[in-house]
C-alpha angles and dihedrals in degrees: 000000000000126000116240115190118226133198088269091066094055112096115252094245089061090060089055093057092044091050092049091051093048092047090052090050090047091054090049093051092046088056091047092047091049091051095041115013099202127156090246092055091047090050091054091049092053092045093051093045091053092048090052091051090054094056 
């Protein structure tokens, strides 16, 4: 049986850095979507928002 790490095994401080990175990307894509509201930019916004909710 092999061990597969889950999110629960990642130290809490790692989540903080991941969250900061995702929030920075989200701000960047909101700016891009505001300037150019394409379907691709909207997709990235939704994807990032969902990732942030999972953390």
